[in-house]
FIDRENMAR-634796 format. One line per 10 residues: number of its first residue (from 1); their letters; for each residue x, y, z of N, C-alpha, C. Coordinates in steps of 0.02 Angstrom, whole numbers, always signed. Layout:
NUM	a	X,Y,Z,X,Y,Z,X,Y,Z  ... .
//
This chain:
1	mkllvtggag	-1623,-259,+1147,-1570,-189,+1188,-1629,-153,+1209  -1612,-115,+1255,-1638,-84,+1325,-1644,-12,+1292  -1707,-12,+1276,-1735,+71,+1276,-1760,+116,+1343  -1752,+174,+1313,-1766,+231,+1371,-1830,+258,+1329  -1881,+252,+1369,-1919,+285,+1303,-1949,+348,+1344  -1946,+407,+1340,-1982,+461,+1369,-2033,+447,+1328  -2097,+501,+1380,-2173,+489,+1382,-2211,+419,+1356  -2197,+370,+1397,-2224,+305,+1422,-2271,+290,+1421  -2307,+339,+1473,-2358,+332,+1490,-2426,+366,+1444  -2412,+409,+1387,-2459,+432,+1336,-2459,+369,+1282 .
11	figsavvrra	-2520,+420,+1235,-2555,+396,+1192,-2498,+341,+1135  -2470,+370,+1117,-2422,+336,+1076,-2347,+301,+1083  -2331,+341,+1149,-2269,+303,+1199,-2297,+230,+1223  -2376,+236,+1232,-2372,+173,+1288,-2378,+127,+1233  -2388,+132,+1176,-2413,+75,+1102,-2300,+53,+1079  -2292,+106,+1121,-2229,+65,+1078,-2185,+23,+1134  -2220,+74,+1203,-2192,+42,+1261,-2219,-45,+1243  -2279,-44,+1242,-2293,-103,+1225,-2279,-162,+1192  -2274,-119,+1114,-2229,-163,+1086,-2172,-168,+1071  -2117,-150,+1128,-2050,-159,+1100,-2028,-197,+1174 .
21	iadghavvnl	-2097,-211,+1220,-2078,-275,+1270,-2095,-314,+1240  -2158,-337,+1171,-2207,-373,+1147,-2119,-419,+1115  -2090,-352,+1089,-2017,-387,+1009,-1963,-413,+1089  -1974,-399,+1146,-1908,-442,+1174,-1864,-382,+1198  -1870,-332,+1184,-1837,-265,+1222,-1845,-237,+1296  -1782,-235,+1337,-1825,-217,+1368,-1850,-146,+1390  -1848,-109,+1417,-1889,-28,+1454,-1894,+7,+1490  -1848,+48,+1506,-1859,+105,+1533,-1915,+147,+1542  -1961,+177,+1557,-2037,+215,+1526,-2005,+289,+1603  -1969,+335,+1532,-1971,+410,+1588,-2032,+429,+1579 .
31	daltyaacle	-2070,+449,+1615,-2145,+494,+1604,-2145,+540,+1672  -2146,+583,+1665,-2190,+650,+1727,-2251,+634,+1726  -2312,+598,+1719,-2345,+577,+1746,-2410,+660,+1720  -2391,+682,+1675,-2448,+756,+1661,-2525,+753,+1653  -2547,+773,+1641,-2621,+779,+1616,-2656,+717,+1596  -2621,+696,+1526,-2628,+664,+1481,-2599,+583,+1499  -2569,+595,+1556,-2521,+515,+1528,-2566,+479,+1605  -2578,+406,+1574,-2617,+352,+1619,-2564,+288,+1602  -2539,+294,+1689,-2501,+208,+1672,-2537,+139,+1674  -2598,+186,+1709,-2643,+100,+1658,-2632,+95,+1585 .
41	nvasvadhpg	-2607,+120,+1554,-2572,+130,+1475,-2518,+71,+1465  -2501,+75,+1508,-2468,+5,+1509,-2443,-45,+1554  -2494,-67,+1594,-2521,-101,+1641,-2506,-167,+1628  -2504,-200,+1556,-2505,-259,+1543,-2467,-268,+1548  -2403,-248,+1530,-2313,-223,+1534,-2278,-248,+1617  -2334,-204,+1656,-2313,-171,+1717,-2249,-204,+1757  -2265,-298,+1759,-2234,-342,+1784,-2163,-371,+1769  -2177,-361,+1696,-2128,-378,+1649,-2064,-380,+1687  -2024,-426,+1698,-1924,-415,+1707,-1896,-373,+1667  -1924,-385,+1592,-1883,-305,+1580,-1910,-237,+1556 .
51	yafvqgdird	-1958,-212,+1607,-2003,-172,+1617,-1974,-148,+1685  -1950,-59,+1677,-1951,+3,+1741,-1979,+59,+1718  -2014,+92,+1764,-2051,+149,+1784,-2016,+170,+1839  -2005,+265,+1780,-1964,+329,+1806,-2011,+382,+1813  -2039,+420,+1862,-2069,+464,+1864,-2058,+520,+1870  -2037,+571,+1822,-1986,+629,+1811,-1979,+661,+1745  -1970,+718,+1760,-1996,+772,+1700,-1903,+781,+1641  -1928,+786,+1585,-1855,+783,+1553,-1804,+859,+1550  -1849,+892,+1587,-1821,+958,+1590,-1764,+929,+1656  -1747,+911,+1698,-1729,+909,+1746,-1659,+872,+1713 .
61	gallarvfse	-1592,+889,+1711,-1544,+891,+1676,-1505,+827,+1761  -1514,+841,+1828,-1480,+787,+1862,-1535,+738,+1872  -1591,+736,+1848,-1635,+663,+1855,-1636,+614,+1797  -1596,+665,+1739,-1572,+627,+1681,-1534,+570,+1673  -1474,+611,+1694,-1406,+599,+1741,-1399,+543,+1747  -1441,+543,+1793,-1467,+445,+1868,-1487,+419,+1814  -1542,+442,+1772,-1587,+357,+1734,-1523,+349,+1706  -1477,+390,+1661,-1407,+342,+1599,-1401,+314,+1645  -1367,+377,+1696,-1311,+310,+1730,-1331,+236,+1767  -1395,+234,+1807,-1422,+182,+1840,-1449,+137,+1782 .
71	hqpdavmhla	-1485,+176,+1702,-1491,+85,+1681,-1465,+96,+1611  -1416,+139,+1592,-1388,+111,+1545,-1408,+99,+1472  -1450,+143,+1442,-1508,+105,+1374,-1460,+96,+1333  -1482,+74,+1261,-1433,+60,+1197,-1456,+111,+1159  -1508,+140,+1179,-1572,+189,+1122,-1595,+223,+1175  -1615,+298,+1145,-1670,+339,+1173,-1731,+318,+1117  -1779,+344,+1138,-1852,+360,+1096,-1897,+409,+1138  -1893,+488,+1103,-1915,+516,+1133,-1964,+539,+1109  -2013,+537,+1153,-2082,+567,+1127,-2118,+576,+1188  -2086,+606,+1225,-2141,+651,+1309,-2131,+709,+1260 .
81	aeshvdrsid	-2201,+753,+1268,-2216,+802,+1216,-2295,+816,+1254  -2307,+889,+1234,-2358,+924,+1245,-2406,+924,+1158  -2445,+876,+1162,-2458,+898,+1111,-2532,+904,+1092  -2563,+942,+1089,-2649,+975,+1083,-2634,+1021,+1047  -2648,+1040,+988,-2667,+1094,+977,-2672,+1145,+1012  -2760,+1118,+1016,-2812,+1177,+1067,-2743,+1200,+1119  -2732,+1153,+1160,-2706,+1199,+1243,-2659,+1231,+1215  -2611,+1213,+1147,-2556,+1292,+1135,-2593,+1339,+1118  -2651,+1336,+1099,-2657,+1425,+1066,-2700,+1448,+1144  -2701,+1397,+1192,-2725,+1448,+1283,-2651,+1478,+1316 .
91	gpgafietnv	-2635,+1411,+1302,-2572,+1423,+1357,-2502,+1403,+1335  -2461,+1435,+1261,-2402,+1406,+1241,-2355,+1387,+1275  -2360,+1415,+1342,-2277,+1421,+1378,-2279,+1315,+1382  -2314,+1307,+1417,-2285,+1248,+1428,-2269,+1185,+1395  -2312,+1186,+1297,-2265,+1165,+1261,-2205,+1194,+1234  -2151,+1252,+1258,-2096,+1276,+1254,-2029,+1247,+1276  -2100,+1257,+1372,-2062,+1218,+1406,-2037,+1156,+1375  -2108,+1118,+1366,-2090,+1046,+1365,-2040,+1017,+1326  -2081,+1049,+1229,-2044,+1019,+1205,-1989,+1042,+1168  -1957,+1085,+1186,-1898,+1140,+1165,-1847,+1122,+1235 .
101	lgtyallqaa	-1867,+1170,+1273,-1811,+1160,+1353,-1794,+1076,+1361  -1865,+1049,+1351,-1852,+962,+1353,-1811,+934,+1312  -1820,+939,+1281,-1800,+916,+1225,-1688,+924,+1223  -1699,+999,+1219,-1628,+1004,+1251,-1595,+966,+1312  -1619,+971,+1327,-1610,+933,+1421,-1586,+863,+1402  -1648,+822,+1353,-1631,+775,+1374,-1558,+742,+1289  -1566,+787,+1270,-1486,+761,+1218,-1441,+784,+1231  -1453,+836,+1287,-1381,+864,+1326,-1367,+797,+1372  -1409,+780,+1415,-1386,+707,+1447,-1375,+643,+1412  -1404,+599,+1342,-1409,+577,+1297,-1330,+600,+1290 .
111	rgywegrgrp	-1291,+637,+1275,-1226,+656,+1235,-1196,+662,+1279  -1207,+682,+1325,-1143,+661,+1396,-1165,+594,+1401  -1205,+549,+1431,-1176,+466,+1398,-1150,+427,+1350  -1164,+459,+1302,-1134,+436,+1287,-1055,+462,+1241  -1043,+504,+1229,-979,+525,+1244,-939,+493,+1313  -976,+481,+1366,-930,+440,+1422,-938,+386,+1409  -960,+340,+1371,-947,+272,+1363,-914,+295,+1315  -882,+301,+1281,-830,+314,+1208,-858,+318,+1146  -940,+319,+1158,-952,+354,+1071,-997,+292,+1041  -1000,+253,+1062,-1034,+195,+1046,-1040,+209,+988 .
121	dgfrfhhist	-1024,+169,+927,-1085,+164,+854,-1146,+133,+861  -1178,+105,+914,-1221,+65,+904,-1291,+120,+946  -1286,+190,+971,-1320,+220,+991,-1363,+247,+983  -1417,+239,+988,-1453,+291,+941,-1538,+332,+1002  -1513,+395,+960,-1539,+445,+990,-1632,+464,+930  -1686,+427,+941,-1739,+421,+925,-1775,+465,+914  -1808,+535,+904,-1855,+611,+899,-1888,+576,+851  -1949,+548,+898,-2013,+563,+868,-2047,+608,+855  -2075,+639,+798,-2115,+718,+766,-2141,+709,+733  -2190,+756,+721,-2282,+765,+683,-2240,+793,+607 .
131	devfgslgpt	-2300,+783,+581,-2322,+798,+492,-2327,+877,+500  -2339,+913,+559,-2367,+978,+572,-2306,+1026,+562  -2257,+1023,+558,-2205,+1055,+567,-2195,+1062,+520  -2220,+1046,+430,-2246,+1024,+370,-2300,+1121,+367  -2315,+1112,+398,-2360,+1167,+408,-2454,+1133,+364  -2465,+1168,+300,-2521,+1165,+262,-2537,+1154,+186  -2527,+1089,+167,-2556,+1083,+126,-2628,+1100,+60  -2620,+1139,+11,-2676,+1124,-39,-2714,+1059,-49  -2756,+1070,-80,-2785,+995,-94,-2762,+946,-159  -2688,+988,-185,-2663,+917,-191,-2569,+950,-178 .
141	gkftettpyd	-2524,+866,-151,-2470,+874,-157,-2469,+824,-77  -2388,+811,-58,-2374,+774,-4,-2356,+806,+28  -2323,+793,+86,-2260,+810,+114,-2226,+763,+114  -2163,+774,+104,-2093,+723,+97,-2048,+767,+160  -2006,+707,+158,-1916,+734,+204,-1869,+779,+205  -1917,+819,+138,-1882,+878,+107,-1923,+945,+120  -1993,+917,+129,-2025,+978,+139,-2001,+1041,+176  -1988,+1124,+147,-2001,+1142,+195,-2034,+1167,+263  -1991,+1171,+317,-2056,+1207,+390,-2070,+1248,+378  -2143,+1247,+404,-2198,+1302,+397,-2216,+1286,+452 .
151	prspysaska	-2232,+1290,+512,-2269,+1249,+569,-2334,+1334,+586  -2388,+1311,+621,-2418,+1367,+623,-2481,+1359,+671  -2451,+1351,+717,-2476,+1323,+784,-2409,+1349,+836  -2437,+1359,+897,-2362,+1346,+950,-2380,+1275,+962  -2404,+1233,+947,-2372,+1141,+945,-2348,+1139,+916  -2367,+1144,+832,-2326,+1156,+784,-2234,+1180,+771  -2241,+1252,+803,-2190,+1261,+792,-2157,+1244,+855  -2128,+1232,+913,-2089,+1200,+963,-2096,+1150,+935  -2129,+1081,+889,-2092,+1032,+867,-2015,+1062,+838  -2077,+1058,+778,-2009,+1091,+749,-1940,+1123,+746 .
161	ssdhlvrawh	-1957,+1182,+830,-1898,+1190,+871,-1847,+1139,+868  -1885,+1081,+943,-1847,+1041,+941,-1830,+967,+884  -1849,+973,+810,-1813,+911,+794,-1765,+968,+740  -1763,+1035,+751,-1712,+1083,+723,-1640,+1071,+778  -1674,+1075,+844,-1604,+1033,+890,-1585,+966,+885  -1640,+921,+879,-1587,+850,+854,-1545,+834,+810  -1591,+903,+760,-1509,+902,+691,-1449,+945,+707  -1452,+994,+759,-1403,+1022,+762,-1347,+973,+812  -1388,+920,+866,-1344,+895,+907,-1301,+841,+866  -1335,+806,+812,-1301,+783,+760,-1245,+805,+709 .
171	etyglpvvlt	-1263,+867,+696,-1218,+899,+655,-1132,+923,+683  -1177,+954,+745,-1120,+986,+786,-1093,+912,+847  -1128,+892,+864,-1077,+869,+907,-1067,+766,+892  -1101,+742,+854,-1087,+678,+811,-1134,+642,+835  -1212,+681,+888,-1217,+620,+947,-1279,+553,+871  -1265,+512,+881,-1313,+484,+808,-1395,+474,+810  -1412,+518,+776,-1462,+511,+798,-1526,+497,+735  -1565,+506,+713,-1632,+462,+674,-1704,+509,+693  -1748,+537,+647,-1813,+574,+656,-1839,+529,+638  -1928,+560,+676,-1975,+529,+604,-2022,+594,+634 .
181	ncsnnygpfh	-2108,+597,+574,-2140,+634,+586,-2197,+599,+537  -2256,+601,+578,-2300,+555,+597,-2333,+597,+585  -2419,+538,+532,-2473,+590,+519,-2534,+566,+606  -2570,+599,+598,-2636,+586,+644,-2638,+525,+654  -2616,+508,+718,-2625,+435,+741,-2692,+411,+789  -2720,+372,+792,-2796,+348,+837,-2776,+290,+844  -2810,+249,+899,-2851,+186,+903,-2835,+190,+994  -2815,+130,+1021,-2839,+133,+1080,-2794,+190,+1130  -2807,+170,+1200,-2775,+218,+1238,-2778,+276,+1222  -2803,+322,+1182,-2805,+398,+1140,-2839,+446,+1183 .
191	fpeklvpvvi	-2806,+474,+1223,-2834,+520,+1288,-2893,+567,+1253  -2942,+566,+1290,-3012,+579,+1269,-3033,+650,+1242  -2990,+691,+1230,-2956,+761,+1223,-2982,+756,+1136  -2959,+721,+1097,-2936,+714,+1047,-2972,+707,+977  -3012,+705,+909,-3042,+692,+861,-3071,+623,+883  -3030,+575,+876,-3069,+511,+858,-3119,+501,+929  -3088,+516,+980,-3109,+481,+1041,-3163,+538,+1069  -3174,+602,+1089,-3213,+632,+1077,-3256,+606,+1033  -3281,+608,+943,-3347,+604,+922,-3382,+524,+935  -3362,+475,+995,-3330,+416,+995,-3369,+422,+1074 .
201	lnaihgrpip	-3355,+467,+1118,-3390,+465,+1169,-3447,+499,+1188  -3467,+563,+1167,-3488,+605,+1186,-3571,+569,+1108  -3543,+543,+1080,-3593,+512,+1038,-3613,+445,+1092  -3596,+399,+1140,-3588,+347,+1157,-3669,+396,+1216  -3628,+459,+1225,-3668,+484,+1321,-3739,+529,+1242  -3749,+548,+1203,-3792,+585,+1156,-3784,+617,+1159  -3728,+673,+1167,-3728,+761,+1156,-3685,+762,+1085  -3681,+845,+1081,-3676,+851,+1017,-3605,+827,+1014  -3602,+801,+927,-3525,+794,+911,-3496,+873,+880  -3423,+895,+918,-3443,+980,+883,-3370,+957,+811 .
211	vygagenvrd	-3377,+974,+787,-3348,+991,+700,-3339,+1031,+691  -3253,+1049,+665,-3236,+1130,+663,-3236,+1166,+591  -3264,+1209,+600,-3282,+1238,+526,-3353,+1181,+501  -3337,+1166,+432,-3372,+1162,+397,-3345,+1060,+405  -3280,+1061,+430,-3259,+1005,+411,-3228,+947,+374  -3205,+1028,+308,-3191,+996,+289,-3093,+980,+280  -3071,+987,+355,-3017,+984,+323,-2990,+935,+333  -2917,+890,+299,-2897,+826,+274,-2846,+785,+332  -2851,+746,+355,-2793,+709,+385,-2783,+660,+347  -2718,+617,+377,-2684,+566,+353,-2670,+560,+404 .
221	wlyvedhaea	-2734,+485,+428,-2743,+444,+495,-2689,+362,+507  -2651,+329,+534,-2601,+300,+537,-2641,+276,+619  -2642,+208,+597,-2641,+161,+675,-2603,+128,+747  -2636,+180,+786,-2553,+168,+825,-2522,+119,+826  -2557,+47,+849,-2478,-10,+818,-2447,-12,+753  -2457,+20,+706,-2438,+23,+648,-2371,+72,+672  -2393,+144,+708,-2318,+181,+693,-2286,+149,+753  -2301,+113,+803,-2252,+97,+858,-2203,+41,+805  -2246,-8,+761,-2195,-53,+726,-2162,-7,+656  -2194,+36,+668,-2142,+68,+609,-2082,+89,+622 .
231	lllvlekgrv	-2099,+114,+720,-2035,+182,+734,-1982,+129,+774  -2003,+80,+791,-1942,+26,+812,-1904,+9,+755  -1946,-20,+693,-1905,-10,+626,-1867,+30,+632  -1871,+102,+606,-1817,+155,+615,-1765,+159,+649  -1775,+168,+724,-1742,+156,+779,-1673,+86,+765  -1689,+39,+734,-1666,-18,+747,-1618,-20,+671  -1653,-11,+634,-1627,-20,+530,-1635,+57,+507  -1660,+137,+550,-1632,+204,+486,-1569,+218,+493  -1549,+250,+444,-1485,+290,+426,-1468,+339,+490  -1426,+344,+508,-1397,+389,+557,-1414,+453,+514 .
241	grsyniggen	-1416,+499,+571,-1467,+567,+519,-1513,+571,+490  -1562,+525,+450,-1591,+512,+415,-1655,+520,+442  -1706,+569,+412,-1783,+546,+441,-1825,+523,+410  -1874,+510,+424,-1924,+457,+410,-1985,+466,+396  -2031,+466,+356,-2131,+528,+358,-2163,+484,+369  -2167,+453,+409,-2248,+387,+421,-2322,+394,+412  -2321,+374,+378,-2423,+396,+364,-2453,+347,+351  -2500,+377,+374,-2566,+280,+384,-2600,+268,+303  -2581,+310,+223,-2583,+305,+212,-2661,+303,+196  -2713,+352,+239,-2765,+331,+248,-2786,+420,+257 .
251	eaknidlvrm	-2812,+449,+198,-2842,+543,+193,-2899,+522,+187  -2926,+552,+256,-3001,+574,+254,-3019,+635,+274  -3064,+691,+244,-3085,+735,+271,-3101,+745,+328  -3108,+764,+402,-3122,+747,+469,-3236,+755,+480  -3276,+775,+426,-3316,+791,+430,-3360,+692,+387  -3286,+668,+389,-3335,+586,+319,-3292,+544,+390  -3233,+541,+422,-3206,+527,+476,-3285,+507,+539  -3294,+602,+527,-3340,+552,+593,-3414,+531,+578  -3406,+541,+520,-3478,+501,+490,-3467,+420,+487  -3399,+406,+472,-3385,+319,+462,-3384,+323,+554 .
261	icaildemrp	-3371,+337,+612,-3369,+339,+665,-3457,+327,+684  -3492,+348,+656,-3573,+360,+677,-3598,+296,+658  -3571,+280,+607,-3617,+199,+534,-3579,+154,+602  -3529,+147,+606,-3492,+93,+641,-3530,+80,+722  -3556,+154,+743,-3597,+138,+815,-3649,+114,+804  -3700,+147,+774,-3762,+132,+714,-3767,+46,+733  -3695,+33,+709,-3703,-47,+693,-3682,-80,+773  -3628,-47,+819,-3604,-72,+875,-3645,-75,+924  -3665,+4,+920,-3713,+27,+1001,-3751,+21,+934  -3803,-6,+943,-3862,+40,+914,-3930,+80,+929 .
271	egaphdrlis	-3918,+79,+990,-3954,+131,+1037,-3925,+196,+1036  -3958,+240,+999,-3962,+304,+1010,-3969,+326,+952  -3973,+262,+898,-3954,+282,+808,-4003,+322,+767  -3984,+344,+713,-3922,+351,+716,-3898,+430,+735  -3825,+391,+769,-3788,+448,+793,-3762,+517,+737  -3763,+524,+664,-3738,+567,+643,-3778,+614,+668  -3847,+622,+690,-3870,+653,+699,-3855,+713,+764  -3814,+692,+781,-3802,+722,+834,-3702,+773,+820  -3713,+751,+739,-3655,+815,+705,-3682,+873,+733  -3630,+930,+764,-3648,+993,+766,-3583,+1015,+721 .
281	fvadrpghdl	-3564,+1079,+698,-3528,+1113,+669,-3515,+1173,+710  -3436,+1206,+714,-3443,+1227,+792,-3393,+1287,+756  -3380,+1350,+783,-3332,+1393,+754,-3245,+1363,+726  -3216,+1378,+688,-3161,+1331,+659,-3088,+1362,+708  -3032,+1312,+718,-2993,+1330,+785,-2985,+1389,+734  -2919,+1419,+757,-2899,+1477,+773,-2822,+1458,+699  -2795,+1477,+639,-2754,+1458,+578,-2761,+1364,+597  -2824,+1344,+586,-2840,+1271,+575,-2807,+1253,+519  -2743,+1197,+487,-2718,+1180,+429,-2789,+1161,+388  -2765,+1171,+318,-2823,+1142,+290,-2799,+1058,+274 .
291	ryaidparir	-2730,+1046,+259,-2739,+962,+259,-2651,+964,+261  -2667,+899,+279,-2595,+849,+287,-2605,+779,+269  -2554,+776,+236,-2538,+721,+193,-2456,+695,+193  -2448,+600,+197,-2391,+627,+201,-2358,+563,+130  -2301,+585,+130,-2256,+538,+45,-2226,+476,+96  -2250,+403,+119,-2195,+378,+163,-2149,+343,+115  -2149,+363,+38,-2117,+339,-17,-2010,+311,+36  -2013,+346,+77,-1927,+332,+95,-1927,+272,+153  -1984,+260,+179,-1995,+230,+229,-2007,+148,+187  -2046,+176,+141,-2064,+92,+115,-2007,+86,+61 .
301	eelgwrpsvt	-1971,+125,+54,-1915,+82,+18,-1850,+61,+44  -1851,+101,+85,-1776,+99,+146,-1782,+34,+167  -1838,+7,+218,-1825,+2,+276,-1891,-68,+242  -1934,-54,+173,-2001,-117,+171,-2064,-92,+232  -2069,-34,+256,-2100,-38,+285,-2178,-5,+248  -2239,-12,+270,-2309,+20,+227,-2364,+0,+303  -2416,+10,+315,-2441,+20,+351,-2500,-43,+335  -2504,-83,+420,-2582,-138,+386,-2646,-136,+409  -2661,-90,+443,-2728,-55,+444,-2773,-12,+435  -2817,-65,+402,-2849,+22,+344,-2877,+62,+391 .
311	leeglrrtva	-2911,+134,+370,-2939,+140,+415,-3003,+164,+426  -3057,+102,+361,-3102,+89,+424,-3094,+23,+445  -3031,-24,+464,-3027,-78,+511,-3008,-72,+557  -2975,-10,+572,-2922,+32,+631,-2978,+74,+669  -3061,+110,+632,-3108,+134,+659,-3155,+87,+687  -3163,+15,+662,-3210,-24,+712,-3151,-62,+767  -3072,-66,+737,-3057,-89,+818,-3064,-55,+855  -3043,+43,+847,-3027,+83,+911,-3142,+95,+945  -3141,+100,+912,-3224,+103,+928,-3235,+24,+966  -3218,-33,+950,-3248,-72,+984,-3194,-70,+1055 .
321	wyldnaawwr	-3137,-60,+1058,-3110,-51,+1131,-3150,+14,+1170  -3149,+56,+1133,-3179,+91,+1193,-3252,+96,+1241  -3316,+52,+1152,-3357,-12,+1207,-3350,-24,+1267  -3294,-67,+1246,-3264,-121,+1310,-3233,-85,+1352  -3205,-30,+1361,-3151,-22,+1397,-3194,+82,+1462  -3248,+56,+1444,-3252,+124,+1498,-3218,+123,+1545  -3197,+75,+1611,-3159,+97,+1644,-3098,+130,+1631  -3067,+114,+1590,-3009,+159,+1558,-3041,+254,+1557  -3095,+229,+1550,-3084,+348,+1494,-3145,+356,+1532  -3168,+327,+1596,-3239,+364,+1614,-3181,+398,+1671 .
331	plldrdgvgq	-3138,+389,+1710,-3087,+437,+1758,-3073,+476,+1734  -3057,+457,+1663,-3004,+547,+1615,-3059,+596,+1618  -3130,+577,+1615,-3162,+632,+1574,-3164,+706,+1629  -3145,+673,+1692,-3119,+728,+1741,-3082,+769,+1734  -3016,+759,+1714,-2952,+761,+1707,-2946,+840,+1671  -2920,+883,+1707,-2909,+961,+1692,-2931,+977,+1593  -2991,+1009,+1576,-2993,+1022,+1502,-3024,+992,+1472  -3012,+910,+1497,-3067,+865,+1447,-3156,+891,+1445  -3170,+879,+1381,-3236,+895,+1377,-3280,+974,+1373  -3196,+1002,+1383,-3200,+1102,+1351,-3181,+1123,+1295 .
341	rlgvta	-3210,+1157,+1258,-3190,+1170,+1197,-3112,+1237,+1223  -3064,+1221,+1181,-2988,+1225,+1194,-3010,+1288,+1138  -2913,+1323,+1161,-2886,+1323,+1094,-2956,+1395,+1040  -3011,+1432,+1079,-3044,+1473,+1076,-3013,+1549,+1037  -2965,+1556,+1073,-2929,+1648,+1100,-2903,+1644,+1008  -2900,+1701,+982,-2932,+1718,+894,-2874,+1765,+912 .
//
């Protein structure tokens, strides 16, 4: 199968590209190479005969038409997105442009291509989204595929909007779509503005490790390579028009996650230990959702998937990767906004 992967130079997108190539698929990677993208993420497959890269913006309808015409993909995996909540608080416009208007342009291009080929049954448009569209949970309960949408940030609102567009293009035009909503990802190649790499890199450098509020916010953590496997499975075997929640079954409070990383660093890099002495509680993010948790029963029961990497094992792999790959992350620390406190606008 030939896949058009949007955002394939990003964190999750590059994991999908690497896994798809390993599974024997051909991949066309379309990425605008904005601040969080990095072609080194896909360097391991760059010379593979089944891989092609196109630099371009998903809002560019003429470009999209050319890409579909020239490469003739069998499926689209749409991961291109602005995804950092703190940046969405400071600059929501970019999130509306990419996540809403970009998804609209891609849907239109995919629809035109699919209809032009006679509406083949095997074509798929897989839209990858987030559990943040469901809002915030209390101390109990989990998100299911029927949980009402209740986005609380410009980022999650823009992703909720894109989810609705995808469903509308299926219902109105018959475009064969599948959707997935995932929990928090972590792992190798994670851009160093997100929580896990921030903790690792600040600890390595002996800098304060910022924890929002009291660190009581709870997330369900999904190892990115598990996620890539699940996404390809949904693409190939998921029911058209259906959504699947993908979770790591690894809930943890932020403060507990931070302490786990510090303990792993104490073992792997004992200089500077104990690293948890660097934890610094800072003013909370505006509108910070208390808890996310996913019920993955549908993907488990229908497709037989469940995560294979525990949080402890995934964090150990991730810390080891960052310790071994300073040549990857060091240049990224100079990119716009990295290392700065963003999202403080009330």
